MIGUNU-993036 format. One record per residue (C-alpha): x, y negated, z negated. Coordinates in steps of 0.02 Angstrom, whole numbers, padded with zeros to 5 digits, always signed. Layout:
<recs>
XYZ/...
</recs>
This chain:
<recs>
+02429-03740+03970/+02435-03794+03787/+02467-03613+03736/+02613-03604+03857/+02687-03765+03789/+02667-03703+03610/+02754-03541+03656/+02896-03638+03737/+02910-03751+03584/+02920-03597+03472/+03059-03526+03581/+03154-03692+03572/+03135-03694+03383/+03196-03514+03362/+03343-03538+03479/+03392-03701+03395/+03389-03614+03225/+03500-03474+03288/+03624-03596+03364/+03626-03705+03207/+03659-03555+03095/+03807-03513+03206/+03864-03693+03203/+03883-03708+03015/+03998-03558+03010/+04100-03604+03163/+04127-03784+03108/+04184-03731+02934/+04301-03599+03004/+04362-03712+03145/+04404-03858+03030/+04502-03746+02913/+04588-03661+03060/+04647-03828+03130/+04722-03871+02961/+04821-03708+02963/+04877-03737+03142/+04932-03916+03104/+05032-03857+02954/+05111-03714+03053/+05155-03814+03210/+05190-03984+03136/+05125-04150+03201/+05238-04159+03354/+05205-03982+03418/+05019-04002+03384/+05020-04160+03489/+05116-04070+03627/+04990-03926+03626/+04842-04044+03638/+04909-04151+03780/+04971-04002+03884/+04803-03916+03860/+04721-04077+03916/+04814-04069+04082/+04734-03902+04124/+04564-03958+04060/+04575-04102+04184/+04591-03977+04326/+04437-03880+04271/+04323-04031+04286/+04246-03934+04431/+04189-03814+04296/+04055-03924+04221/+03976-03976+04386/+03966-03797+04452/+03904-03733+04283/+03768-03865+04278/+03721-03823+04457/+03711-03638+04419/+03607-03672+04263/+03488-03784+04359/+03459-03657+04499/+03436-03511+04379/+03310-03608+04273/+03221-03677+04426/+03190-03508+04510/+03151-03428+04343/+03017-03561+04320/+02953-03519+04494/+02953-03332+04452/+03059-03293+04607/+03163-03144+04547/+03238-03104+04717/+03309-03280+04739/+03365-03277+04557/+03475-03126+04594/+03548-03212+04747/+03584-03368+04645/+03683-03267+04518/+03782-03172+04651/+03822-03333+04743/+03876-03420+04582/+03999-03279+04540/+04077-03297+04713/+04088-03487+04695/+04174-03475+04526/+04300-03351+04596/+04348-03481+04727/+04358-03613+04591/+04477-03504+04491/+04595-03495+04640/+04590-03684+04659/+04628-03712+04474/+04775-03592+04485/+04849-03689+04631/+04824-03859+04547/+04893-03797+04381/+05051-03725+04457/+05087-03879+04561/+05017-04040+04489/+05010-03972+04311/+05193-03919+04311/+05245-04087+04384/+05149-04188+04252/+05218-04086+04106/+05398-04099+04166/+05408-04275+04238/+05264-04380+04172/+05221-04338+03991/+05322-04399+03841/+05380-04231+03769/+05538-04210+03664/+05671-04129+03775/+05698-03984+03655/+05511-03939+03666/+05491-03953+03854/+05527-03767+03887/+05397-03717+03758/+05274-03841+03835/+05295-03755+04003/+05255-03585+03926/+05101-03661+03842/+05048-03729+04012/+05055-03556+04091/+04951-03472+03957/+04828-03618+03956/+04806-03598+04144/+04772-03412+04120/+04646-03445+03981/+04559-03574+04091/+04544-03451+04236/+04463-03324+04120/+04344-03457+04053/+04294-03508+04230/+04253-03328+04277/+04143-03314+04121/+04032-03462+04164/+03904-03375+04277/+03872-03248+04138/+03854-03387+04009/+03729-03475+04123/+03629-03314+04141/+03620-03289+03953/+03561-03470+03929/+03433-03452+04069/+03358-03303+03978/+03368-03405+03817/+03464-03272+03721/+03545-03402+03608/+03575-03275+03470/+03711-03199+03578/+03806-03363+03574/+03785-03367+03386/+03869-03197+03363/+04006-03227+03492/+04048-03401+03428/+04064-03340+03249/+04174-03195+03305/+04279-03313+03411/+04299-03433+03264/+04354-03292+03150/+04479-03234+03282/+04547-03411+03295/+04565-03418+03106/+04662-03255+03109/+04772-03324+03248/+04808-03479+03142/+04854-03369+02994/+04963-03259+03106/+05071-03409+03150/+05139-03406+02973/+05192-03222+02979/+05239-03184+03160/+05418-03216+03219/+05465-03327+03365/+05415-03499+03427/+05249-03542+03343/+05190-03655+03484/+05210-03515+03611/+05135-03386+03494/+04979-03491+03469/+04956-03513+03657/+04969-03323+03683/+04846-03283+03544/+04721-03412+03608/+04730-03333+03781/+04700-03157+03711/+04543-03221+03621/+04475-03290+03786/+04502-03121+03871/+04403-03031+03737/+04258-03155+03748/+04252-03138+03938/+04246-02947+03927/+04102-02955+03802/+03996-03075+03906/+04016-02967+04060/+03968-02810+03962/+03816-02894+03882/+03745-02957+04047/+03770-02788+04131/+03683-02699+03987/+03535-02815+03956/+03490-02897+04123/+03435-02819+04286/+03523-02955+04385/+03687-02899+04462/+03822-02991+04559/+03840-02910+04731/+03929-02968+04887/+03770-02934+04988/+03677-03055+04872/+03786-03201+04926/+03694-03305+05055/+03760-03449+05159/+03603-03552+05130/+03614-03541+04941/+03802-03562+04947/+03784-03728+05041/+03636-03784+04934/+03724-03747+04769/+03887-03826+04827/+03794-03979+04890/+03707-04000+04722/+03866-03965+04625/+03969-04073+04742/+03874-04226+04687/+03868-04177+04504/+04056-04154+04525/+04076-04343+04523/+03999-04353+04349/+04106-04208+04287/+04262-04290+04358/+04220-04451+04267/+04190-04357+04104/+04355-04265+04111/+04446-04422+04165/+04402-04516+04006/+04410-04365+03888/+04579-04304+03952/+04641-04468+04025/+04635-04555+03857/+04755-04428+03776/+04875-04451+03923/+04870-04640+03901/+04896-04619+03714/+05046-04508+03751/+05124-04632+03872/+05097-04785+03760/+05116-04711+03585/+05196-04537+03596/+05146-04360+03539/+05117-04405+03355/+04968-04515+03402/+04913-04372+03517/+04900-04262+03362/+04790-04390+03274/+04680-04405+03429/+04669-04216+03453/+04611-04191+03273/+04484-04332+03286/+04417-04260+03449/+04407-04087+03369/+04301-04153+03226/+04193-04246+03351/+04173-04093+03463/+04125-03985+03314/+03996-04109+03250/+03927-04143+03424/+03875-03961+03433/+03734-04002+03312/+03640-04105+03442/+03709-04001+03587/+03635-03843+03509/+03462-03920+03511/+03485-03973+03692/+03550-03801+03741/+03383-03734+03680/+03278-03874+03757/+03369-03892+03922/+03300-03738+04011/+03123-03791+03968/+03147-03965+04042/+03197-03890+04209/+03061-03757+04203/+02927-03888+04167/+02982-03983+04322/+02982-03824+04428/+02805-03785+04367/+02745-03961+04406/+02716-04007+04223/+02795-04178+04237/+02703-04252+04087/+02760-04110+03974/+02937-04132+04040/+02935-04319+04004/+02871-04291+03828/+03008-04163+03795/+03141-04282+03864/+03083-04424+03751/+03068-04310+03601/+03234-04222+03627/+03322-04390+03652/+03266-04451+03482/+03304-04288+03394/+03476-04280+03474/+03520-04451+03403/+03448-04406+03232/+03551-04247+03222/+03711-04331+03283/+03691-04477+03163/+03662-04366+03011/+03822-04267+03039/+03922-04421+03090/+03878-04536+02944/+03992-04454+02814/+04141-04477+02931/+04087-04654+02974/+04070-04717+02794/+04210-04620+02708/+04333-04550+02837/+04491-04576+02734/+04427-04474+02588/+04361-04331+02696/+04522-04321+02796/+04621-04318+02635/+04520-04167+02578/+04548-04080+02745/+04729-04114+02790/+04889-04110+02688/+04959-04253+02793/+04837-04367+02885/+04915-04437+03047/+04917-04625+03065/+04767-04704+03154/+04662-04548+03134/+04532-04617+03012/+04488-04767+03121/+04489-04659+03278/+04370-04538+03197/+04250-04675+03141/+04244-04752+03314/+04226-04589+03410/+04080-04545+03296/+03991-04706+03344/+04025-04671+03528/+03950-04497+03509/+03792-04565+03426/+03766-04674+03580/+03805-04531+03698/+03678-04416+03614/+03550-04495+03731/+03642-04433+03885/+03600-04249+03900/+03408-04259+03895/+03405-04393+04030/+03539-04305+04133/+03445-04139+04126/+03282-04220+04183/+03364-04306+04333/+03458-04149+04384/+03298-04047+04377/+03237-04143+04531/+03387-04087+04634/+03404-04265+04702/+03568-04311+04620/+03681-04390+04751/+03654-04575+04713/+03633-04541+04527/+03795-04446+04507/+03894-04577+04601/+03822-04719+04497/+03848-04625+04332/+04026-04581+04381/+04068-04762+04422/+04005-04814+04251/+04098-04678+04156/+04260-04701+04252/+04272-04878+04185/+04332-04803+04020/+04502-04761+04094/+04551-04931+04167/+04475-05025+04020/+04578-04919+03898/+04735-04946+04002/+04708-05134+04001/+04677-05133+03814/+04839-05037+03782/+04939-05143+03905/+04882-05301+03814/+04945-05231+03650/+04787-05149+03585/+04796-05017+03450/+04762-04833+03491/+04588-04850+03414/+04536-04976+03547/+04512-04830+03669/+04353-04780+03579/+04284-04956+03574/+04296-04955+03763/+04217-04782+03768/+04066-04836+03664/+04035-04983+03781/+04048-04870+03934/+03927-04742+03858/+03797-04879+03833/+03819-04937+04014/+03804-04758+04079/+03640-04736+03985/+03570-04888+04073/+03612-04803+04238/+03522-04644+04183/+03369-04743+04131/+03360-04825+04302/+03365-04657+04392/+03237-04579+04276/+03121-04719+04329/+03164-04696+04512/+03159-04506+04527/+03032-04460+04392/+02928-04619+04381/+02969-04640+04198/+02924-04815+04142/+03080-04910+04090/+02975-05012+03969/+02900-04856+03892/+03070-04772+03876/+03147-04928+03799/+03004-04953+03677/+02975-04772+03626/+03156-04714+03625/+03294-04845+03635/+03228-04991+03531/+03161-04881+03392/+03326-04785+03385/+03430-04945+03377/+03331-05007+03227/+03335-04835+03146/+03523-04812+03167/+03565-04984+03097/+03449-04968+02947/+03509-04791+02910/+03692-04843+02919/+03666-04991+02801/+03572-04879+02678/+03706-04744+02676/+03846-04873+02670/+03762-04950+02517/+03757-04780+02432/+03942-04755+02467/+03986-04930+02407/+03900-04890+02243/+03980-04721+02210/+04152-04737+02291/+04271-04601+02355/+04264-04446+02247/+04184-04274+02250/+04036-04344+02155/+04028-04490+02276/+04031-04370+02424/+03889-04271+02346/+03788-04431+02323/+03819-04484+02503/+03765-04314+02571/+03608-04313+02464/+03572-04490+02521/+03589-04440+02703/+03474-04289+02682/+03340-04391+02592/+03352-04564+02671/+03394-04535+02855/+03251-04413+02899/+03128-04523+02804/+03181-04676+02902/+03174-04576+03063/+02995-04520+03033/+02943-04698+02990/+03034-04791+03129/+03048-04670+03276/+02904-04545+03273/+02721-04567+03317/+02584-04455+03248/+02591-04330+03392/+02781-04315+03380/+02771-04287+03192/+02648-04146+03224/+02766-04072+03354/+02912-04081+03232/+02810-03996+03098/+02767-03862+03225/+02953-03834+03258/+02984-03815+03072/+02841-03690+03052/+02905-03590+03202/+03079-03580+03126/+03008-03520+02960/+02888-03394+03038/
</recs>
């Protein structure tokens, strides 16, 4: 058993390393690309693009629930060693996502068109271009939906290196698209929507080719079974509530910002969310590597190993998120000035607050994965969704009472903390995880660690100020101080040994 766990830990370490190597390149390219796009489109058109794209993203909230369901079933039956059922799961998932694509098309062409033309605050002279952007965004979303079963299959087989190569290639293609805006004729907003759609088509073709070439599993109509169809839809139907809540606050906040403050503030929010999404991939990459093992441990009956991995991955997720967030928390104005020619109003404060919200939310995925591994998700998903949905009405009330745009992310941080309490309760109920143990070993130690680390890095910044030399000092301080504090305040002897094992596996 110990040998199996060590092998799994080595696989997690290797996959995390591959994903992190990809991440450094994609973040650097993505940040520079967004600067080019902002310069080419201008603040207003950039805000229009982000809010129109958000409309379609709202319709694909079904995406996340069905993708999580597919991932759970693939990992579960892979842990059981049931290859025949594994093939049926994949075939059924392809069929389900085809039906989802049809539903998204209908919603996009009805509700989406209505919202763009009669609800959003878009300058009249840009409304026609916004409608063209909507059409290409719908097409890109359909292609993305049809790719998800293949993505889930690659993750289930833990071929994370594939994502590394594809993500880097996709980032380079996006950079070329941003550069092309400056040389191609025509409306730049429409041109960017077309180029983004073409990139999605190429990615979808590659994923399909890779799965056909490297895996014996094939999607066939005969592999679709009513039993699995109902079981997967039942599971995904309840996880759908959590996905709906997630998309409501992530895409609902931009809509509220548009209605209360206009497209210029949408541009500031879109850029802040892009930085946050890029930095969140640091902890998400670790969880992408650890997530299949959590489900497989449960399927194999190794509940103790699963609980240890959940606790460990929760702490590491927060550590990783905090380290990448701290520079933007302590010196956002200087970093944004280096990145953008013109920094939109409110963006610095928005970025600082969304970073804090993401540090809190880094605890979500390990707990969520553990609960979903049981398959008993109905009550949990409803309770989590109720907690997360509070972000939308709380933000609306804050804006209606005269709150600044930044207040949206204060509300979001509070809601994230409440949602984590819900997850803790259901971990105790479904997996018999002691709430006291979880609070003592994970939450309380992380709260102390985060506060002490922030004060230490803030003190370094206060001493050196905003400059390239100051930035270098802050980064060195983060690299030296934060991991040291983490080891001292959050890790016991066994966890330190496990961490050292990860490091040795990455180097070997």
